[in-house]
Structure formats: C-alpha cells, structure tokens
N, C-alpha and C positions, 0 to 999 in steps of 0.2 A: 717773659724774657727780660733779664736784667742786664744792665750795661756796666761799663767800668766804674770803679769807685771815684768819688770826687777828687781824691788825692792823685789820681792818674790822669786828670783832665786839665788841659789849658783851654780857657775860653778866649777866643780871639774876636774882639769887637771892632768891626770895620766902621769907624765913625768919621773918617775924613780922607777923601782923595782930593788933593789940593786943586786939581784941574778938572775934576769929574763933572761939575755942574756949575752954572752961574748962580750967584746969590749965596746967602748963608746956608751952611750945611744943616739939614733937618736935625742932626744929632744934637745941636746946641740950642735949638729953639725950645721954648717952654711948652710943656704939656702938663696940665693940672699943677702948675706952679713949680715944675722941675724941668731941667733939660731932658730931652728924650733919652739921651744916652744913659742918664742916671737910672731910669726904669729898667733898661736892659742890664746894666751893671748889677742891680739888685738881684735879678734872677741868675746872672752869671756866677755870683759869689756862692749861690746855693748849689751850683753844678760842678764847679772846678776849683782846684786849689790855687791855680794861677789865672789871673784875669788881666789880659793885655788889651789896651784901648789905643787904636790908631788915632792920633790927634793932629789937627792942623796947627800951624804956628799960632801961638797965643791961646790955644784951647787947653783947658784944665781937665785932666782925667778925673773921674769920680773917685771918691775915697775908697781905699782898699783895692785899687787897681794900679797897673803900671802903664805909664804913657809910652807909646812908641810913635816916632814921627811918621805921619802918613806919607805915602808916595804920591807922585804926580798922576797916577792912574790907579784904577781899582786893582789891577793885577799887581802893581808894585806894592800897594798897601798890603794886600794879602800876603805877599812874600815876605815883607818886613815883619809882619806879625808871626808868620810861620817860623822864620829864622830865630825869633826870640822865644818860641814855645819850648819848654823843657819837660813837659809831661808826655807820656806815651800816646795820648789821644788829644786831638784838637777839636773844638766845637767852634765853628766859624759863624758868627751872628752879625747881621747887618744892624747897625744902630738905629736905622729908621724903621725898624719892625718891632716895636715894643709889645705888640699884642700877641706875638708867638708865645705859647704857653710853656710852662715848665714841663708839663706832661709830654708835649710834643718833643721838646729837647731831649728828654730822657728816652723816648722811643727811638729817636734818631741815633743816639749814642748806643743803645742796645743793638740796633741793626748793624751799625758800623763795627761793633765788637766782633760780629760774626762774618762780615763781608769785607772789611777794610775801609769802606766809605759808604755813607748813606745820606740822603737828603729827603725832605718832605716834598711831595708833589700833589698837585690838584689835577686830576684828570679832566679833560674837557667834557662839558655836558651839553654842548651844542656844536653843530657843524662849524668848521672854520674854512676860510677861503684864501686862495692865493690870488693876489692882485698884481696886475701889470698895467701901468699907465692909467690907473683909476678904474679898471674893469676887472671883474671876477673872471679868472681863466680856469680855475680848478677848485673843486671842493673836496673836503675830507671829513669823515665822521669825527665827532668829538673825541671818541676813544682813541683816535690816531695819535693824539698829542696830549701833553700835560705841561703844567707850569710849575717850575721848581720854586721852592720857597726857602727861607732861612729858618733855623740854622742848619748848616751842613756839618756832619761829623766825619772825621777822617783820622786814620793813624798818622801821627805827626811826622814820622819818617817818610811816609808816602807823600804827604803834602810837600814836605821839604824837597824830596827827590824830584817831584813833578816840576816844582818851580826851578830847580837847578837845571833840569833838562830844557825847559823853555828858555832859560837864560843862555845856555850853550848854543841853542839853535836859533836864537834871535827873534823870538815871537812872544806875543802876549795873548792871554785869554781874556774873554769878557767876564767870566766868572769862574768859580772853583770847579763847578761841574764840567764846564768846557775844558778847563786845564787838565783835569783827571782823565777825561775821555780821550783827549788828544795825545796824552802820553801813555795810553794803552790800559787804563785802569777802569774797570766797571764801577758804576755807582748804583747801589741799591736804593730803593725808595720805600718810604712809609707814607700812609695817607696824611695829606696836609690838612690845614684848617682854613676854612673860608674867611674867617675873621683875621687871619694872619696877613695883614696888608702892610705894604710899605707906604710911609707917609709922603706922598708926592703931590697931592692936590688939596685944595681947601676942603673938599668933601671928605677926604681921608682924615683930616684933622678933626672935623666935626664928629665923624664916626668914632675915632679914638677917644675923644672926650666923653662921648655917650657910653662908651664901653670901659669906663675908668676902672671897674673892678677887675678887668682882665690884665691891667697893668702890673698887678702884684701877684699873679698866679699863672 
C-alpha cells in the first residue's frame, strides 16, 4: 500500500511548546553531536516537500525547513503548524522522537491516504490497572488499550478544520488524536515500533545514543 507523493506532504515538526515543560526543550539538546530536531528534520525532508518546525524564541530551525513560532501549549503549537501547511497531507512528528523510522512514517501516510487520518499504536502486552488513592480498583487486559506514537498523518484540511472547531468551541486537546476524535473523526492505526520512544528521561537518551544507526533510517 503506497501513500501520497512527497510533493503532496507537509511535515509538521512540533519542536517547542513554550510553556509545555520546565527546563530546556529536548528538541534543541545534542544527540550524537547534533540537536535532536535536526535528526527528525533529516527524515522529514525525505518525506515531504514542505517541512515546518515549531520553534521557541531564539531557536533556529534546521536547514531546509521553515520556522513557525511555537504556541504556549501543545494544542496551540499544532494548530500554528497546521495553519501554515500548504500540501494536501500533513505528517505531524514530535521532535523528541528521532528514533521513529522512515518506514513507519510511510506506513502511516499510506494508511491516512485511505482513511483520512492514521497514527502508530503499540498495543498493551500486559494488564493495566485503574488506581484510586494509591490502590488498584480495576484491571483490564493489555489488549484493551494501546499507546499512540508519533508521527501522525492526516489530511491537512481535516486537521485545520478540527483546530478551527476547537477554537470556536473554546477548548484544547492534549494531542492530535484527541483533537480528531473529539471533533468526530476516526483515526486509523498502524503497528508502532517499540524503539520509537520520546526522549524524556536520562535512560531514554542513553538508549537513543546506543541506537544511533536508527537516527538516519
């Protein structure tokens, strides 16, 4: 199953939400001698004709990309990127996930071409628990839930329309999947990758350095 041509794709790299987290944004921290966002941009240029990077004040976008001011929240950042996208299809990629492969991105784009929107998901492989006040009150089988990953592919007009609806109704979504679902749009899934991790802890950075060959493929 093939996806849209690169000439029809805008890659939206969410690299900065100005109030999203304390401390420096992972996107600008060095990994194997380069800012993390540069590794994602390398892959993005192979997938889309337009590459937009949400930047915090003072941040420089990688070469061959267009800087877009990041918003105060994740939702605002995504909408600023979507509003600047000028290709029929958008691929939304978190800059702190440089280990997501080109093959995964292409599978997501191919699925979105037939469904309107698609995201990678890793199904649960162990039971998960509902906690209340530090106690387990319910359990569910692992297959009951899945974890969404980056990148997400979506028809650009659909992403823009969902953002416009949220703005009219006065709410924000935690992520693009939630945005699309809340505005009535289904999101298809493709199998995710276990090594497609977000760089959030020191252990994540150690793993990314050990898997340096995945940074370019």
